[in-house]
Biopython code that builds the backbone (N, CA, C, O; Angstrom):
import numpy as np
from Bio.PDB.StructureBuilder import StructureBuilder

atoms = [
    (1, "MET", "N", (61.654, 17.471, 92.638)),
    (1, "MET", "CA", (62.379, 16.829, 93.716)),
    (1, "MET", "C", (62.237, 17.592, 95.026)),
    (1, "MET", "O", (62.436, 17.029, 96.103)),
    (2, "TYR", "N", (61.895, 18.860, 94.934)),
    (2, "TYR", "CA", (61.713, 19.610, 96.181)),
    (2, "TYR", "C", (60.497, 19.127, 96.955)),
    (2, "TYR", "O", (60.471, 19.220, 98.182)),
    (3, "GLU", "N", (59.492, 18.612, 96.258)),
    (3, "GLU", "CA", (58.355, 18.027, 96.971)),
    (3, "GLU", "C", (58.792, 16.772, 97.714)),
    (3, "GLU", "O", (58.323, 16.516, 98.823)),
    (4, "LEU", "N", (59.685, 15.984, 97.114)),
    (4, "LEU", "CA", (60.241, 14.826, 97.816)),
    (4, "LEU", "C", (60.983, 15.270, 99.071)),
    (4, "LEU", "O", (60.852, 14.653, 100.128)),
    (5, "GLN", "N", (61.758, 16.335, 98.951)),
    (5, "GLN", "CA", (62.476, 16.860, 100.107)),
    (5, "GLN", "C", (61.493, 17.224, 101.211)),
    (5, "GLN", "O", (61.705, 16.876, 102.372)),
    (6, "ASP", "N", (60.432, 17.914, 100.860)),
    (6, "ASP", "CA", (59.418, 18.291, 101.859)),
    (6, "ASP", "C", (58.816, 17.062, 102.527)),
    (6, "ASP", "O", (58.628, 17.050, 103.743)),
    (7, "ARG", "N", (58.513, 16.030, 101.746)),
    (7, "ARG", "CA", (57.914, 14.804, 102.295)),
    (7, "ARG", "C", (58.887, 14.080, 103.225)),
    (7, "ARG", "O", (58.477, 13.539, 104.251)),
    (8, "ILE", "N", (60.167, 14.069, 102.872)),
    (8, "ILE", "CA", (61.180, 13.424, 103.713)),
    (8, "ILE", "C", (61.320, 14.176, 105.032)),
    (8, "ILE", "O", (61.377, 13.559, 106.095)),
    (9, "VAL", "N", (61.376, 15.498, 104.968)),
    (9, "VAL", "CA", (61.483, 16.313, 106.179)),
    (9, "VAL", "C", (60.250, 16.117, 107.062)),
    (9, "VAL", "O", (60.375, 15.970, 108.278)),
    (10, "GLU", "N", (59.071, 16.115, 106.461)),
    (10, "GLU", "CA", (57.834, 15.908, 107.216)),
    (10, "GLU", "C", (57.821, 14.533, 107.884)),
    (10, "GLU", "O", (57.436, 14.408, 109.046)),
    (11, "PHE", "N", (58.240, 13.508, 107.151)),
    (11, "PHE", "CA", (58.304, 12.161, 107.723)),
    (11, "PHE", "C", (59.262, 12.140, 108.909)),
    (11, "PHE", "O", (58.926, 11.605, 109.966)),
    (12, "ASP", "N", (60.441, 12.711, 108.746)),
    (12, "ASP", "CA", (61.434, 12.757, 109.824)),
    (12, "ASP", "C", (60.881, 13.478, 111.047)),
    (12, "ASP", "O", (61.088, 13.047, 112.181)),
    (13, "TRP", "N", (60.188, 14.559, 110.808)),
    (13, "TRP", "CA", (59.593, 15.331, 111.900)),
    (13, "TRP", "C", (58.554, 14.498, 112.658)),
    (13, "TRP", "O", (58.523, 14.505, 113.888)),
    (14, "ASN", "N", (57.707, 13.783, 111.917)),
    (14, "ASN", "CA", (56.614, 13.012, 112.525)),
    (14, "ASN", "C", (57.071, 11.711, 113.174)),
    (14, "ASN", "O", (56.437, 11.243, 114.120)),
    (15, "HIS", "N", (58.151, 11.122, 112.688)),
    (15, "HIS", "CA", (58.571, 9.803, 113.156)),
    (15, "HIS", "C", (59.931, 9.802, 113.860)),
    (15, "HIS", "O", (60.399, 8.754, 114.304)),
    (16, "SER", "N", (60.552, 10.953, 113.960)),
    (16, "SER", "CA", (61.864, 11.096, 114.619)),
    (16, "SER", "C", (62.937, 10.207, 113.995)),
    (16, "SER", "O", (63.868, 9.763, 114.666)),
    (17, "ARG", "N", (62.784, 9.960, 112.706)),
    (17, "ARG", "CA", (63.770, 9.207, 111.942)),
    (17, "ARG", "C", (63.501, 9.441, 110.462)),
    (17, "ARG", "O", (62.367, 9.723, 110.076)),
    (18, "PRO", "N", (64.521, 9.327, 109.641)),
    (18, "PRO", "CA", (64.283, 9.471, 108.201)),
    (18, "PRO", "C", (63.577, 8.237, 107.652)),
    (18, "PRO", "O", (63.689, 7.156, 108.229)),
    (19, "PRO", "N", (62.864, 8.380, 106.564)),
    (19, "PRO", "CA", (62.228, 7.207, 105.953)),
    (19, "PRO", "C", (63.296, 6.261, 105.416)),
    (19, "PRO", "O", (64.368, 6.693, 104.991)),
    (20, "GLU", "N", (62.995, 4.976, 105.440)),
    (20, "GLU", "CA", (63.930, 3.986, 104.911)),
    (20, "GLU", "C", (63.963, 4.000, 103.389)),
    (20, "GLU", "O", (64.937, 3.556, 102.781)),
    (21, "SER", "N", (62.907, 4.507, 102.777)),
    (21, "SER", "CA", (62.827, 4.579, 101.317)),
    (21, "SER", "C", (61.932, 5.749, 100.936)),
    (21, "SER", "O", (61.206, 6.286, 101.773)),
    (22, "LEU", "N", (61.988, 6.135, 99.681)),
    (22, "LEU", "CA", (61.082, 7.181, 99.209)),
    (22, "LEU", "C", (59.639, 6.700, 99.262)),
    (22, "LEU", "O", (58.730, 7.482, 99.541)),
    (23, "GLU", "N", (59.428, 5.427, 98.997)),
    (23, "GLU", "CA", (58.075, 4.872, 99.060)),
    (23, "GLU", "C", (57.477, 5.046, 100.453)),
    (23, "GLU", "O", (56.292, 5.349, 100.591)),
    (24, "GLU", "N", (58.298, 4.853, 101.484)),
    (24, "GLU", "CA", (57.814, 5.039, 102.853)),
    (24, "GLU", "C", (57.450, 6.497, 103.109)),
    (24, "GLU", "O", (56.444, 6.776, 103.761)),
    (25, "ALA", "N", (58.247, 7.421, 102.608)),
    (25, "ALA", "CA", (57.965, 8.848, 102.790)),
    (25, "ALA", "C", (56.695, 9.259, 102.063)),
    (25, "ALA", "O", (56.030, 10.217, 102.460)),
    (26, "LEU", "N", (56.357, 8.541, 101.003)),
    (26, "LEU", "CA", (55.196, 8.893, 100.166)),
    (26, "LEU", "C", (54.023, 7.941, 100.374)),
    (26, "LEU", "O", (53.131, 7.872, 99.528)),
    (27, "ARG", "N", (54.010, 7.230, 101.452)),
    (27, "ARG", "CA", (52.992, 6.206, 101.706)),
    (27, "ARG", "C", (51.564, 6.716, 101.503)),
    (27, "ARG", "O", (50.728, 5.990, 100.966)),
    (28, "ASP", "N", (51.275, 7.923, 101.912)),
    (28, "ASP", "CA", (49.911, 8.455, 101.844)),
    (28, "ASP", "C", (49.676, 9.360, 100.641)),
    (28, "ASP", "O", (48.669, 10.067, 100.595)),
    (29, "VAL", "N", (50.573, 9.353, 99.677)),
    (29, "VAL", "CA", (50.453, 10.233, 98.515)),
    (29, "VAL", "C", (49.886, 9.440, 97.340)),
    (29, "VAL", "O", (50.469, 8.441, 96.919)),
    (30, "TYR", "N", (48.762, 9.884, 96.822)),
    (30, "TYR", "CA", (48.076, 9.176, 95.728)),
    (30, "TYR", "C", (48.919, 9.141, 94.454)),
    (30, "TYR", "O", (48.968, 8.116, 93.775)),
    (31, "TRP", "N", (49.575, 10.241, 94.128)),
    (31, "TRP", "CA", (50.315, 10.363, 92.871)),
    (31, "TRP", "C", (51.806, 10.063, 93.049)),
    (31, "TRP", "O", (52.631, 10.636, 92.338)),
    (32, "LYS", "N", (52.168, 9.174, 93.984)),
    (32, "LYS", "CA", (53.571, 8.948, 94.308)),
    (32, "LYS", "C", (54.389, 8.442, 93.131)),
    (32, "LYS", "O", (55.580, 8.741, 93.055)),
    (33, "GLU", "N", (53.803, 7.692, 92.217)),
    (33, "GLU", "CA", (54.577, 7.211, 91.069)),
    (33, "GLU", "C", (55.138, 8.377, 90.262)),
    (33, "GLU", "O", (56.240, 8.288, 89.721)),
    (34, "ASP", "N", (54.383, 9.469, 90.181)),
    (34, "ASP", "CA", (54.857, 10.662, 89.474)),
    (34, "ASP", "C", (56.047, 11.297, 90.188)),
    (34, "ASP", "O", (56.906, 11.899, 89.544)),
    (35, "LEU", "N", (56.103, 11.171, 91.502)),
    (35, "LEU", "CA", (57.188, 11.780, 92.279)),
    (35, "LEU", "C", (58.432, 10.893, 92.327)),
    (35, "LEU", "O", (59.539, 11.388, 92.543)),
    (36, "LEU", "N", (58.256, 9.596, 92.129)),
    (36, "LEU", "CA", (59.375, 8.667, 92.230)),
    (36, "LEU", "C", (60.230, 8.614, 90.970)),
    (36, "LEU", "O", (61.346, 8.094, 90.996)),
    (37, "ARG", "N", (59.710, 9.153, 89.863)),
    (37, "ARG", "CA", (60.437, 9.105, 88.584)),
    (37, "ARG", "C", (60.608, 10.515, 88.029)),
    (37, "ARG", "O", (59.785, 11.399, 88.266)),
    (38, "ASN", "N", (61.692, 10.703, 87.285)),
    (38, "ASN", "CA", (61.908, 11.997, 86.650)),
    (38, "ASN", "C", (61.264, 12.023, 85.267)),
    (38, "ASN", "O", (60.612, 11.058, 84.867)),
    (39, "GLU", "N", (61.440, 13.098, 84.554)),
    (39, "GLU", "CA", (60.781, 13.243, 83.253)),
    (39, "GLU", "C", (61.268, 12.229, 82.227)),
    (39, "GLU", "O", (60.603, 12.018, 81.213)),
    (40, "TRP", "N", (62.420, 11.595, 82.469)),
    (40, "TRP", "CA", (62.956, 10.585, 81.550)),
    (40, "TRP", "C", (62.511, 9.185, 81.954)),
    (40, "TRP", "O", (62.845, 8.208, 81.283)),
    (41, "GLY", "N", (61.762, 9.086, 83.043)),
    (41, "GLY", "CA", (61.288, 7.788, 83.512)),
    (41, "GLY", "C", (62.239, 7.066, 84.450)),
    (41, "GLY", "O", (61.993, 5.918, 84.820)),
    (42, "HIS", "N", (63.332, 7.730, 84.842)),
    (42, "HIS", "CA", (64.296, 7.120, 85.753)),
    (42, "HIS", "C", (63.852, 7.336, 87.196)),
    (42, "HIS", "O", (63.379, 8.414, 87.556)),
    (43, "LEU", "N", (64.010, 6.301, 88.017)),
    (43, "LEU", "CA", (63.695, 6.442, 89.437)),
    (43, "LEU", "C", (64.635, 7.445, 90.097)),
    (43, "LEU", "O", (65.833, 7.470, 89.812)),
    (44, "ILE", "N", (64.084, 8.261, 90.970)),
    (44, "ILE", "CA", (64.894, 9.176, 91.773)),
    (44, "ILE", "C", (65.656, 8.339, 92.794)),
    (44, "ILE", "O", (65.067, 7.489, 93.461)),
    (45, "GLN", "N", (66.937, 8.566, 92.919)),
    (45, "GLN", "CA", (67.755, 7.829, 93.872)),
    (45, "GLN", "C", (67.752, 8.561, 95.210)),
    (45, "GLN", "O", (67.828, 9.788, 95.259)),
    (46, "TYR", "N", (67.665, 7.791, 96.295)),
    (46, "TYR", "CA", (67.577, 8.331, 97.654)),
    (46, "TYR", "C", (68.645, 7.661, 98.507)),
    (46, "TYR", "O", (68.753, 6.436, 98.548)),
    (47, "ARG", "N", (69.430, 8.490, 99.188)),
    (47, "ARG", "CA", (70.443, 7.980, 100.102)),
    (47, "ARG", "C", (70.457, 8.860, 101.341)),
    (47, "ARG", "O", (70.427, 10.087, 101.238)),
    (48, "VAL", "N", (70.502, 8.240, 102.506)),
    (48, "VAL", "CA", (70.599, 9.007, 103.754)),
    (48, "VAL", "C", (71.671, 8.373, 104.636)),
    (48, "VAL", "O", (71.694, 7.158, 104.833)),
    (49, "THR", "N", (72.559, 9.219, 105.165)),
    (49, "THR", "CA", (73.631, 8.777, 106.047)),
    (49, "THR", "C", (73.733, 9.776, 107.185)),
    (49, "THR", "O", (74.039, 10.948, 106.969)),
    (50, "ASP", "N", (73.476, 9.306, 108.397)),
    (50, "ASP", "CA", (73.576, 10.164, 109.591)),
    (50, "ASP", "C", (72.808, 11.471, 109.431)),
    (50, "ASP", "O", (73.307, 12.534, 109.801)),
    (51, "GLY", "N", (71.609, 11.397, 108.887)),
    (51, "GLY", "CA", (70.772, 12.578, 108.742)),
    (51, "GLY", "C", (71.067, 13.432, 107.524)),
    (51, "GLY", "O", (70.386, 14.433, 107.300)),
    (52, "HIS", "N", (72.068, 13.064, 106.728)),
    (52, "HIS", "CA", (72.392, 13.792, 105.496)),
    (52, "HIS", "C", (71.739, 13.053, 104.324)),
    (52, "HIS", "O", (72.027, 11.882, 104.078)),
    (53, "VAL", "N", (70.868, 13.747, 103.617)),
    (53, "VAL", "CA", (70.084, 13.145, 102.539)),
    (53, "VAL", "C", (70.603, 13.619, 101.186)),
    (53, "VAL", "O", (70.922, 14.793, 100.997)),
    (54, "VAL", "N", (70.677, 12.675, 100.251)),
    (54, "VAL", "CA", (71.041, 12.986, 98.875)),
    (54, "VAL", "C", (69.966, 12.405, 97.958)),
    (54, "VAL", "O", (69.711, 11.201, 97.965)),
    (55, "LEU", "N", (69.344, 13.276, 97.172)),
    (55, "LEU", "CA", (68.397, 12.877, 96.134)),
    (55, "LEU", "C", (69.068, 13.110, 94.790)),
    (55, "LEU", "O", (69.593, 14.195, 94.537)),
    (56, "THR", "N", (69.055, 12.102, 93.927)),
    (56, "THR", "CA", (69.700, 12.218, 92.625)),
    (56, "THR", "C", (68.726, 11.845, 91.527)),
    (56, "THR", "O", (68.098, 10.787, 91.564)),
    (57, "SER", "N", (68.612, 12.724, 90.554)),
    (57, "SER", "CA", (67.815, 12.482, 89.360)),
    (57, "SER", "C", (68.781, 12.381, 88.184)),
    (57, "SER", "O", (69.390, 13.373, 87.783)),
    (58, "LEU", "N", (68.915, 11.169, 87.633)),
    (58, "LEU", "CA", (69.818, 10.977, 86.503)),
    (58, "LEU", "C", (69.246, 11.644, 85.259)),
    (58, "LEU", "O", (68.030, 11.722, 85.084)),
    (59, "GLY", "N", (70.132, 12.119, 84.406)),
    (59, "GLY", "CA", (69.703, 12.783, 83.180)),
    (59, "GLY", "C", (69.115, 11.818, 82.166)),
    (59, "GLY", "O", (68.875, 10.650, 82.474)),
    (60, "ARG", "N", (68.890, 12.297, 80.986)),
    (60, "ARG", "CA", (68.230, 11.535, 79.925)),
    (60, "ARG", "C", (68.904, 10.192, 79.665)),
    (60, "ARG", "O", (68.224, 9.196, 79.419)),
    (61, "ASP", "N", (70.243, 10.156, 79.718)),
    (61, "ASP", "CA", (70.964, 8.919, 79.421)),
    (61, "ASP", "C", (70.910, 7.892, 80.544)),
    (61, "ASP", "O", (71.299, 6.742, 80.340)),
    (62, "GLY", "N", (70.436, 8.283, 81.730)),
    (62, "GLY", "CA", (70.318, 7.358, 82.849)),
    (62, "GLY", "C", (71.645, 6.967, 83.477)),
    (62, "GLY", "O", (71.705, 6.016, 84.257)),
    (63, "LYS", "N", (72.708, 7.688, 83.147)),
    (63, "LYS", "CA", (74.046, 7.415, 83.683)),
    (63, "LYS", "C", (74.496, 8.570, 84.572)),
    (63, "LYS", "O", (74.080, 9.713, 84.388)),
    (64, "ILE", "N", (75.342, 8.252, 85.528)),
    (64, "ILE", "CA", (75.877, 9.276, 86.423)),
    (64, "ILE", "C", (76.738, 10.251, 85.622)),
    (64, "ILE", "O", (77.537, 9.849, 84.776)),
    (65, "GLY", "N", (76.556, 11.538, 85.909)),
    (65, "GLY", "CA", (77.323, 12.583, 85.230)),
    (65, "GLY", "C", (76.632, 13.026, 83.953)),
    (65, "GLY", "O", (75.447, 12.758, 83.751)),
    (66, "GLY", "N", (77.366, 13.694, 83.107)),
    (66, "GLY", "CA", (76.812, 14.151, 81.840)),
    (66, "GLY", "C", (76.636, 15.654, 81.804)),
    (66, "GLY", "O", (76.781, 16.344, 82.813)),
    (67, "THR", "N", (76.321, 16.144, 80.613)),
    (67, "THR", "CA", (76.075, 17.566, 80.410)),
    (67, "THR", "C", (74.787, 17.736, 79.624)),
    (67, "THR", "O", (74.273, 16.783, 79.039)),
    (68, "GLY", "N", (74.273, 18.952, 79.616)),
    (68, "GLY", "CA", (73.030, 19.219, 78.895)),
    (68, "GLY", "C", (71.893, 18.376, 79.442)),
    (68, "GLY", "O", (71.701, 18.306, 80.656)),
    (69, "ARG", "N", (71.139, 17.738, 78.565)),
    (69, "ARG", "CA", (70.011, 16.905, 79.001)),
    (69, "ARG", "C", (70.443, 15.637, 79.736)),
    (69, "ARG", "O", (69.632, 14.998, 80.406)),
    (70, "ASN", "N", (71.708, 15.278, 79.612)),
    (70, "ASN", "CA", (72.231, 14.100, 80.312)),
    (70, "ASN", "C", (72.751, 14.435, 81.710)),
    (70, "ASN", "O", (73.147, 13.544, 82.460)),
    (71, "GLU", "N", (72.747, 15.724, 82.055)),
    (71, "GLU", "CA", (73.258, 16.152, 83.357)),
    (71, "GLU", "C", (72.318, 15.722, 84.480)),
    (71, "GLU", "O", (71.096, 15.800, 84.351)),
    (72, "ASP", "N", (72.911, 15.266, 85.584)),
    (72, "ASP", "CA", (72.138, 14.861, 86.752)),
    (72, "ASP", "C", (71.754, 16.075, 87.586)),
    (72, "ASP", "O", (72.425, 17.106, 87.557)),
    (73, "ILE", "N", (70.668, 15.934, 88.325)),
    (73, "ILE", "CA", (70.267, 16.941, 89.300)),
    (73, "ILE", "C", (70.423, 16.294, 90.668)),
    (73, "ILE", "O", (69.894, 15.210, 90.914)),
    (74, "VAL", "N", (71.151, 16.962, 91.557)),
    (74, "VAL", "CA", (71.408, 16.428, 92.893)),
    (74, "VAL", "C", (70.981, 17.467, 93.921)),
    (74, "VAL", "O", (71.365, 18.634, 93.843)),
    (75, "ILE", "N", (70.184, 17.024, 94.883)),
    (75, "ILE", "CA", (69.773, 17.871, 96.007)),
    (75, "ILE", "C", (70.290, 17.212, 97.274)),
    (75, "ILE", "O", (70.043, 16.030, 97.514)),
    (76, "GLU", "N", (71.006, 17.977, 98.082)),
    (76, "GLU", "CA", (71.519, 17.482, 99.361)),
    (76, "GLU", "C", (71.015, 18.380, 100.482)),
    (76, "GLU", "O", (70.954, 19.602, 100.343)),
    (77, "PHE", "N", (70.655, 17.750, 101.598)),
    (77, "PHE", "CA", (70.214, 18.518, 102.762)),
    (77, "PHE", "C", (70.372, 17.675, 104.016)),
    (77, "PHE", "O", (70.448, 16.448, 103.954)),
    (78, "ASP", "N", (70.419, 18.350, 105.147)),
    (78, "ASP", "CA", (70.562, 17.691, 106.445)),
    (78, "ASP", "C", (69.256, 17.760, 107.191)),
    (78, "ASP", "O", (68.682, 18.836, 107.358)),
    (79, "LEU", "N", (68.783, 16.616, 107.640)),
    (79, "LEU", "CA", (67.540, 16.583, 108.413)),
    (79, "LEU", "C", (67.728, 17.214, 109.787)),
    (79, "LEU", "O", (66.783, 17.785, 110.332)),
    (80, "THR", "N", (68.899, 17.125, 110.344)),
    (80, "THR", "CA", (69.146, 17.692, 111.667)),
    (80, "THR", "C", (68.948, 19.205, 111.674)),
    (80, "THR", "O", (68.617, 19.782, 112.710)),
    (81, "GLN", "N", (69.151, 19.852, 110.519)),
    (81, "GLN", "CA", (68.957, 21.303, 110.438)),
    (81, "GLN", "C", (67.515, 21.663, 110.114)),
    (81, "GLN", "O", (67.112, 22.814, 110.284)),
    (82, "GLN", "N", (66.732, 20.694, 109.650)),
    (82, "GLN", "CA", (65.360, 20.954, 109.257)),
    (82, "GLN", "C", (64.408, 20.984, 110.455)),
    (82, "GLN", "O", (63.397, 21.687, 110.431)),
    (83, "ASN", "N", (64.735, 20.213, 111.510)),
    (83, "ASN", "CA", (63.815, 20.099, 112.648)),
    (83, "ASN", "C", (63.952, 21.241, 113.611)),
    (83, "ASN", "O", (63.246, 21.287, 114.618)),
]
sb = StructureBuilder()
sb.init_structure("model")
sb.init_model(0)
sb.init_chain("A")
sb.init_seg("    ")
for serial, (resi, resn, name, xyz) in enumerate(atoms, 1):
    if name == "N":
        sb.init_residue(resn, " ", resi, " ")
    sb.init_atom(name, np.array(xyz, "f"), 0.0, 1.0, " ", f" {name:<3s}", serial, name[0])
structure = sb.get_structure()
């Protein structure tokens, strides 16, 4: 997911706005399908509000929350601090 973060920051830097979707941020990436899904095959969720980005990878069960292999991974960052 950190590669997704890098791509989102790069897109924001180049276009002066966050991408509307992960697909837009990965437009020129050949292996984007590998980046859009986690190891369980679930799509990475992307949300941006006022420059604050949240990437969520649901655990094995595909449900919010959980522990162990069902635990979600969440990365949050602000684009305003990246530029």
